[in-house]
N, C-alpha and C positions, 0 to 999 in steps of 0.2 A: 297845157296853161289857155288855147287858146280858147279849147271843144268848154272853161268850167269846170274842167275834172278833177279840181286842185288836187283828192286825194291821188286820182291815177297817175297825175304829172311826179308826185313825192315819189309813189314806187317807181317808175320808172327813173329818175332822176337817179334813186340807189345802186338802181340795175349793175351798173359799170365797177366789176370785180368781186358783185353781193356775196358775203363769205351759205357759210350753213346755213348761222341764226336766220338770216331775212330769207334763203332761198326756203326752209322750212319755213318759217309763219306763210312766206304763200304757201305751200303744199297744205299748210294747216286753214288757210283757208278756201282753196280749193275741199280738200274734203271735208266741212263743213258745210261748205253749201248743198255739195250732194247728201251727205248725213240725213240733213235738215229739208231734202227734194225741195229747196230751192233752184236747183243752177240750172229749172229749163226755164228758170226767168230773167238768169243771166243773158248777157246777148255770147254769142259762140264765142265774137272778135274780144270781147272782153278774159273769157276763158281760153284763150289764147291765150291772149297777156300775160293771165297770170298762171297760165301752166309753164311760158317763159322764163318768167319768174322763177320760176320751181327747179333750171334745169332741163325739164322738160321739150325736146324741140321736137318727137312727132310726132305723139297726136294730147289732145285732149281724151281723157278718159270716159267713159260716157254713163249715166244711170238708168240702166237697162232694166233692170231683176224689178221692178216692180210695177202694178198690176191696173196703177191707173196711168194711160197710157198718153195724159196731161201733163205729168212731170218723171215721166221715162226721158232717156235724151241719149240722144246716141256719140258717140268716139267722133269728134273734129280732129282730121290731118293738121295740123302746122304749115310742115313745111312738101308735103310729097307734091300740091301744085308750084312750086319753084326752080326753077333752075337750080344745076348744080350749083354756081358760087353763091345763090344766095338761101339753098342751103344751110352751104358749108360755113355761110359768114354769120346765121345761127348757131348751126355748132358750135365754131369758133364761138364766140361771142356771150352765148345764154349757157349749151350746153355743155361748158368745160369749166375747168375751176380753172382763175388766173396765171396760176404758177407752172400750169400742164407744159410742156414748152411742144410746140408749135408740130414736128414731126408726129409728137403722140396725139395728137389730138385730130392731125390727117387718118393715121389709120385707123382710130374711130370711128375718124368719118365716113373711111370707107367699108367697117367693119356693117357697119348700120347699115 
């Protein structure tokens, strides 16, 4: 809200306990950007946020199979630069479903 990005603020407000329909819509947006070759114009920060909203916490997949280098994008790591507690927090809040037991989330986190 402070940055006057009302669309993003609305999406973030819905992120807590997001259902599969919401996550699917966010994934579709990322795929649309990629298919239309505009993801190179979208900030890596926005790509990370949208990826988190899909439930993906490891990386945002780039668009590397393009001959025009101006349109290609590389993968963007999401949690790799974070300490384990913050990385687990992302995995817990965004990478797992609301009803998943804590023990299962932790086992899945350790497996990644």
